[in-house]
C-alpha positions as CSV (number, residue, x, y, z in Angstrom):
1,M,0.0,0.0,0.0
2,T,1.3,3.5,-0.8
3,E,2.6,5.5,2.1
4,G,0.5,8.5,3.4
5,L,-2.8,7.0,2.3
6,A,-5.2,5.6,4.7
7,P,-6.8,2.2,3.8
8,H,-10.3,2.5,2.4
9,P,-12.9,0.4,4.2
10,G,-14.3,-1.0,1.0
11,G,-10.9,-2.0,-0.5
12,R,-7.5,-0.7,-1.3
13,R,-6.5,2.7,-2.8
14,G,-4.1,3.2,-5.7
15,P,-1.2,5.6,-5.8
16,L,-3.4,8.4,-7.2
17,G,-6.1,7.9,-4.6
18,R,-8.3,5.8,-6.8
19,S,-10.2,3.0,-5.0
20,L,-9.3,-0.5,-6.1
21,R,-12.6,-2.5,-6.3
22,T,-12.2,-6.2,-6.0
23,A,-14.7,-9.0,-6.6
24,G,-17.1,-9.5,-3.7
25,G,-16.5,-5.9,-2.4
26,P,-19.4,-3.6,-1.5
27,F,-19.1,-1.6,-4.7
28,E,-19.3,-4.6,-7.0
29,P,-22.3,-4.2,-9.4
30,K,-24.7,-6.9,-10.2
31,G,-23.5,-9.5,-12.7
32,G,-20.0,-9.9,-11.3
33,P,-16.8,-7.8,-11.5
34,C,-16.8,-5.1,-14.0
35,R,-13.2,-3.8,-14.1
36,E,-9.7,-5.2,-14.4
37,L,-7.5,-3.1,-12.1
38,T,-3.8,-2.4,-11.9
39,L,-1.8,-0.2,-9.5
40,G,-0.7,2.3,-12.1
41,K,-3.6,2.4,-14.5
42,T,-7.2,1.4,-14.5
43,K,-8.5,-0.6,-17.4
44,R,-12.3,-0.6,-17.7
45,R,-14.5,-3.1,-19.3
46,N,-18.1,-2.0,-19.4
47,H,-20.2,-5.1,-18.5
48,S,-22.6,-3.3,-16.2
49,S,-25.5,-3.0,-18.7
50,L,-26.5,-6.6,-19.3
51,N,-29.8,-7.3,-21.1
52,Y,-31.5,-10.6,-20.4
53,A,-34.0,-11.9,-22.9
54,A,-37.6,-12.2,-21.5
55,R,-39.3,-15.6,-21.5
56,R,-41.3,-16.4,-24.5
57,G,-44.9,-15.2,-24.2
58,T,-44.6,-13.0,-21.2
59,R,-44.9,-9.8,-23.2
60,E,-47.9,-11.1,-25.0
61,K,-49.6,-12.1,-21.7
62,R,-49.0,-8.7,-20.4
63,K,-50.6,-7.1,-23.4
64,K,-53.6,-9.4,-23.0
65,Q,-54.0,-8.4,-19.4
66,K,-54.2,-4.7,-20.3
67,V,-57.9,-4.0,-20.7
68,K,-58.8,-1.3,-23.2
69,V,-60.8,1.5,-21.5
70,E,-62.9,3.5,-23.9
71,E,-62.6,7.2,-23.0
72,E,-65.6,9.3,-23.9
73,K,-64.7,12.4,-25.9
74,V,-66.2,15.5,-24.3
75,G,-66.7,18.4,-26.6
76,F,-65.7,21.9,-25.8
77,V,-67.7,23.4,-22.9
78,P,-67.8,27.2,-22.6
79,H,-66.4,28.7,-19.4
80,N,-69.8,30.0,-18.3
81,Q,-71.3,26.4,-18.5
82,R,-68.6,24.3,-16.9
83,D,-69.9,24.8,-13.3
84,D,-73.4,23.7,-14.5
85,T,-72.1,20.4,-15.8
86,K,-70.5,19.7,-12.4
87,V,-73.8,20.4,-10.7
88,L,-75.7,18.2,-13.1
89,A,-73.2,15.4,-12.7
90,A,-73.7,15.4,-8.9
91,R,-77.5,15.5,-9.0
92,V,-80.0,12.9,-7.7
93,S,-80.7,10.0,-10.1
94,R,-83.9,10.4,-12.1
95,K,-84.6,6.6,-12.0
96,V,-87.2,6.0,-9.2
97,D,-87.5,2.6,-7.6
98,D,-89.8,2.5,-4.6
99,S,-90.3,-1.3,-4.5
100,W,-88.2,-1.5,-1.3
101,K,-90.6,0.8,0.5
102,R,-93.6,-0.5,2.5
103,L,-97.2,-0.3,1.3
104,P,-99.4,2.4,2.7
105,I,-102.0,1.4,5.4
106,D,-104.1,4.5,5.6
107,D,-105.7,6.8,3.0
108,V,-103.5,9.7,4.1
109,Y,-99.7,9.1,3.8
110,A,-96.5,10.8,2.5
111,Y,-95.2,9.6,-0.8
112,K,-91.7,10.1,0.6
113,Y,-91.9,7.1,3.0
114,Y,-94.3,4.7,1.1
115,Q,-94.8,3.2,-2.3
116,W,-96.7,5.2,-4.8
117,R,-100.2,3.9,-5.2
118,V,-101.0,2.6,-8.7
119,Y,-104.2,4.0,-10.1
120,E,-106.5,2.8,-12.9
121,F,-106.5,5.2,-15.8
122,I,-110.1,6.2,-15.5
123,E,-109.8,6.7,-11.7
124,A,-106.8,9.0,-12.2
125,V,-108.6,11.0,-14.8
126,E,-111.6,11.4,-12.4
127,C,-109.3,12.6,-9.6
128,H,-107.9,15.3,-12.0
129,Q,-111.4,16.3,-13.0
130,Q,-112.4,16.9,-9.4
131,T,-109.4,19.2,-8.7
132,H,-110.1,21.2,-11.9
133,H,-113.7,21.7,-11.0
134,P,-115.1,25.3,-11.2
135,E,-115.1,25.4,-7.4
136,M,-111.3,24.7,-7.2
137,Y,-109.0,25.4,-10.1
138,N,-111.9,26.3,-12.5
139,Q,-110.2,24.8,-15.5
140,P,-112.4,22.0,-16.7
141,N,-110.8,22.1,-20.2
142,A,-107.2,21.7,-18.9
143,P,-104.8,19.4,-20.9
144,L,-104.0,16.0,-19.6
145,H,-100.3,15.3,-19.7
146,L,-98.7,11.8,-19.8
147,I,-95.1,11.3,-18.7
148,V,-93.6,8.0,-19.8
149,E,-90.2,6.9,-18.3
150,L,-88.2,4.5,-20.5
151,D,-85.3,2.1,-20.1
152,M,-83.0,3.2,-23.0
153,A,-80.6,0.2,-22.7
154,G,-80.0,-1.4,-26.1
155,E,-79.4,-5.0,-27.2
156,K,-75.8,-4.9,-26.2
157,K,-74.5,-4.1,-22.7
158,N,-72.8,-0.8,-23.5
159,K,-75.2,0.4,-26.2
160,F,-78.1,2.7,-25.6
161,L,-81.0,3.9,-27.8
162,D,-80.8,7.3,-29.4
163,N,-83.5,9.9,-29.2
164,F,-86.5,8.9,-31.4
165,S,-89.7,10.7,-32.4
166,S,-92.9,9.6,-34.1
167,I,-96.7,10.3,-34.4
168,A,-99.3,8.1,-32.9
169,A,-102.7,7.9,-34.6
170,V,-105.4,8.4,-32.0
171,P,-109.1,7.3,-32.3
172,H,-110.4,10.4,-30.5
173,K,-109.1,13.6,-31.9
174,F,-108.7,16.9,-30.0
175,E,-107.2,20.3,-30.5
176,H,-103.5,19.9,-29.8
177,G,-102.6,23.5,-30.6
178,E,-99.9,22.7,-33.1
179,E,-99.8,24.0,-36.7
180,R,-98.5,21.2,-39.0
181,S,-97.9,21.9,-42.6
182,I,-98.1,18.8,-44.9
183,V,-97.3,18.3,-48.7
184,A,-98.3,15.1,-50.5
185,F,-97.1,13.7,-53.8
186,T,-99.0,11.3,-55.9
187,K,-99.8,10.5,-59.5
188,D,-103.5,9.9,-59.0
189,P,-105.4,13.2,-59.6
190,E,-108.7,11.6,-58.4
191,T,-107.4,11.4,-54.9
192,F,-106.3,15.1,-54.7
193,D,-109.6,16.3,-53.2
194,G,-109.7,13.6,-50.5
195,I,-106.1,14.4,-49.5
196,R,-106.8,18.1,-49.2
197,Q,-109.9,17.5,-47.1
198,A,-107.7,15.4,-44.8
199,G,-105.5,18.4,-44.1
200,A,-102.7,18.7,-46.7
201,Q,-101.7,22.2,-47.8
202,L,-100.3,21.1,-51.2
203,V,-101.1,18.0,-53.3
204,G,-99.6,17.3,-56.7
205,G,-97.7,15.0,-59.0
206,P,-94.7,15.4,-61.3
207,D,-95.5,19.1,-61.9
208,L,-95.2,19.8,-58.2
209,V,-91.9,18.0,-58.1
210,K,-90.6,20.4,-60.8
211,Q,-91.7,23.4,-58.8
212,F,-89.6,22.3,-55.8
213,Q,-86.7,21.4,-58.1
214,S,-86.7,24.9,-59.8
215,G,-86.8,26.7,-56.4
216,N,-90.3,28.2,-56.7
217,L,-91.3,26.2,-53.6
218,S,-89.1,25.4,-50.6
219,V,-89.0,22.1,-48.7
220,H,-88.3,23.9,-45.4
221,D,-91.8,25.5,-45.5
222,F,-93.4,22.1,-44.8
223,Q,-93.0,20.1,-41.7
224,F,-94.0,16.7,-43.2
225,I,-93.6,15.4,-46.7
226,L,-95.8,12.4,-47.7
227,A,-95.8,10.4,-50.9
228,H,-97.4,7.5,-52.8
229,P,-95.0,4.7,-54.0
230,N,-96.1,5.4,-57.6
231,I,-94.2,8.7,-57.7
232,L,-90.9,7.6,-56.1
233,P,-88.9,7.5,-59.4
234,E,-89.7,11.2,-60.1
235,L,-89.2,12.2,-56.4
236,V,-85.7,10.8,-56.2
237,V,-84.5,14.1,-57.8
238,L,-85.4,15.9,-54.5
239,R,-83.6,13.5,-52.2
240,G,-80.7,15.9,-51.7
241,L,-83.1,18.8,-50.8
242,M,-85.3,16.8,-48.5
243,K,-82.6,14.8,-46.7
244,K,-84.2,13.3,-43.6
245,K,-87.7,14.4,-44.7
246,F,-87.6,12.1,-47.7
247,P,-90.6,9.8,-47.5
248,N,-89.9,6.3,-46.3
249,I,-91.9,3.3,-44.9
250,K,-90.2,3.3,-41.5
251,S,-91.4,6.8,-40.6
252,G,-94.9,6.2,-42.1
253,T,-94.5,9.0,-44.7
254,L,-94.6,6.5,-47.7
255,E,-98.1,5.1,-47.8
256,V,-100.6,3.8,-50.3
257,N,-103.6,5.5,-48.6
258,L,-102.4,9.1,-48.4
259,A,-105.7,10.4,-47.0
260,E,-105.3,8.3,-43.9
261,A,-101.6,9.1,-43.6
262,V,-102.3,12.9,-43.8
263,D,-105.1,12.6,-41.2
264,K,-102.6,10.8,-38.9
265,F,-99.9,13.4,-39.3
266,K,-102.4,16.3,-38.9
267,T,-104.4,15.1,-35.9
268,G,-102.2,12.5,-34.2
269,I,-100.1,12.9,-31.1
270,Q,-96.5,13.7,-31.8
271,Y,-93.9,12.6,-29.2
272,T,-90.2,12.6,-28.7
273,A,-88.1,10.3,-26.5
274,I,-85.2,12.3,-24.9
275,K,-82.3,10.4,-23.4
276,D,-80.8,11.8,-20.3
277,E,-77.4,13.5,-20.7
278,F,-75.7,11.7,-17.7
279,E,-77.9,8.6,-17.1
280,K,-77.9,7.2,-20.6
281,D,-80.1,4.3,-19.8
282,F,-82.9,6.7,-18.8
283,G,-85.3,8.5,-21.2
284,S,-88.6,10.3,-20.9
285,I,-91.6,11.2,-23.1
286,E,-94.1,13.9,-22.3
287,V,-97.3,14.2,-24.4
288,I,-100.8,15.6,-24.2
289,L,-103.5,12.9,-24.4
290,G,-106.5,15.2,-24.6
291,R,-108.6,17.5,-22.5
292,L,-110.2,16.8,-19.1
293,N,-113.7,17.6,-20.5
294,M,-113.4,14.5,-22.8
295,D,-114.9,11.1,-21.9
296,P,-112.4,9.2,-19.7
297,K,-112.9,6.1,-21.9
298,H,-111.9,8.2,-25.0
299,L,-108.8,9.4,-23.1
300,E,-108.0,5.8,-22.2
301,A,-108.2,4.8,-25.9
302,N,-105.8,7.6,-26.8
303,F,-103.5,6.4,-24.0
304,D,-103.5,2.8,-25.4
305,A,-102.6,4.1,-28.9
306,V,-99.7,6.1,-27.6
307,I,-98.3,3.2,-25.5
308,N,-98.6,0.8,-28.5
309,S,-96.7,3.3,-30.7
310,I,-93.9,3.7,-28.1
311,L,-93.6,-0.1,-27.8
312,S,-92.8,-0.4,-31.5
313,F,-89.3,1.1,-30.7
314,K,-88.5,-1.5,-28.0
315,P,-85.1,-3.2,-28.7
316,K,-84.8,-6.9,-28.9
317,R,-83.7,-7.7,-25.3
318,Q,-85.1,-9.0,-22.1
319,G,-86.6,-6.8,-19.5
320,T,-89.1,-3.9,-19.4
321,F,-89.0,-1.0,-21.8
322,I,-91.5,1.3,-20.0
323,R,-90.5,1.9,-16.4
324,R,-93.6,3.8,-15.3
325,C,-96.4,6.2,-16.5
326,I,-97.6,9.3,-14.7
327,L,-100.6,11.4,-15.3
328,M,-100.7,15.1,-14.4
329,S,-102.6,18.2,-15.3
330,P,-101.3,21.7,-14.6
331,P,-101.8,23.9,-12.7
332,S,-102.3,21.1,-10.2
333,R,-99.1,19.5,-8.9
334,E,-100.7,16.1,-8.3
335,K,-99.2,13.2,-10.1
336,F,-100.8,9.8,-10.4
337,K,-98.9,6.6,-11.3
338,I,-101.1,4.5,-13.6
339,D,-101.0,0.9,-14.6
340,H,-99.8,0.5,-18.2
341,N,-99.6,-3.4,-18.1
342,K,-103.1,-3.7,-19.5
343,C,-101.9,-2.1,-22.8
344,L,-99.1,-4.7,-22.9
345,K,-101.6,-7.5,-22.5
346,K,-103.8,-6.0,-25.3
347,T,-100.9,-5.8,-27.7
348,E,-99.9,-9.4,-26.9
349,A,-103.4,-10.6,-27.5
350,T,-103.7,-8.7,-30.8
351,S,-100.4,-10.0,-32.0
352,K,-101.4,-13.6,-31.1
353,K,-104.7,-13.1,-33.0
354,A,-102.8,-11.8,-36.0
355,D,-100.5,-14.8,-36.0
356,V,-103.5,-17.2,-35.8
357,I,-105.1,-15.4,-38.8
358,T,-102.0,-15.6,-40.9
359,E,-101.6,-19.3,-40.1
360,E,-105.2,-19.9,-41.1
361,Q,-104.7,-18.0,-44.4
362,E,-101.5,-20.0,-45.1
363,L,-103.4,-23.3,-44.5
364,Q,-106.3,-22.2,-46.8
365,S,-103.9,-21.2,-49.6
366,Q,-102.1,-24.6,-49.3
367,T,-105.4,-26.5,-49.5
368,L,-106.5,-24.5,-52.5
369,N,-103.2,-25.2,-54.3
370,M,-103.5,-28.9,-53.6
C-alpha cells in the first residue's frame, strides 16, 4: 500500500487515490466484477448493462392483461357552463325505484316514505277532473299530460338507444294547438280532393316536383312530406333537398292510402323520447292525451294508442322498456302513477290473433293449391 494514504474500508487505494474495487466488495455491481485493475492504470470493461431476454410469451400475456378503456370524448364546454355540468353530474338519479318501501296502510300518507299507489287510468282522470272543478282550479278544459319513463338500454351491454320521435294515430281527436304543414305527392289526380280534405296544404304530381326542383317552392316551408309509392322515381331528384324528410316506410311517410296518412300526421299525437345526458339508460316522453272535459274512456283509448306506438321502438332484449307512466294536469301538482300493463296485454293478445289469422290463411292457400 502507498505511504501516506489511509486504507479504504471497501478495498485498497491506488497511488493516485483511486479505490481498487475487488470482486465481492461492497461496490461490485450486479452481474460480477466489471473492471480489471492495476496499481498504475485502471483498465475498464463495461459489462454493467446486461440485457437478459424475456421468457417467450410474457410480453404477449401482459398485453392481453391490459384492458382497453374507452374514453368518452367530451366536446368543448364554454367557461360559463362548466360549473353547470358539475352540478348536473352530482344531481340525484332520475330513476325511481320504490319497490323496497312498504305499502301504505291509511288513505293519508306521505309519498316520501311509502310506495306510490298505482291507479287505474279512469280513476286517475276522475281525480284530476275533481281538482279542476269550477269550485277549485276552475279549468275543466285543462290538458291531460302523460309522462312515460323509459329504459333506453340497447341490445348490447354498453349500447343505448338514441332519441326517437314519431306520431301516434289516436281514435279520438282533440285540439293539440300545433300547426302542422303537410305536402303530399301522388300521380292519382282523383285522390287530390280527399287528401286536401284530410288536411294537406299542397297536393300534386310530377309538376309539383318540378316546382320544388326549380326553387319556386321550398322544402323547409313544410313540416311533413308524404308520398305515394307510384311517384318515387320522379321524387328521387329531390332527395338531396329533403334529406331526412324524404318519404320512407319506417317513418310512415310513404303510404298507399295518403288520405289516412295525412289525417294521422295532422291530428295525431306527436312525441319525442329524450335520453338523459348523464344517465344514458334513462329516457322520458311527455305528451298531451287530450282535455279533461273529454270522456275518460276516450282518453284511455288515446293512451292505449300512444303506448302501443312507443312499444314499437322497443329493442330486442329481455326486461321492461317502459319503467312507469304518470298522469298530471297543470296547474295542479298532483301526479298519479297509472298501470300500463293492460296495454301490454292487449298488444300481446292482438299479436297472437294476427299470428293465428296468418296461419289460417296459409293453410287455406295450401289446401287450394292442392
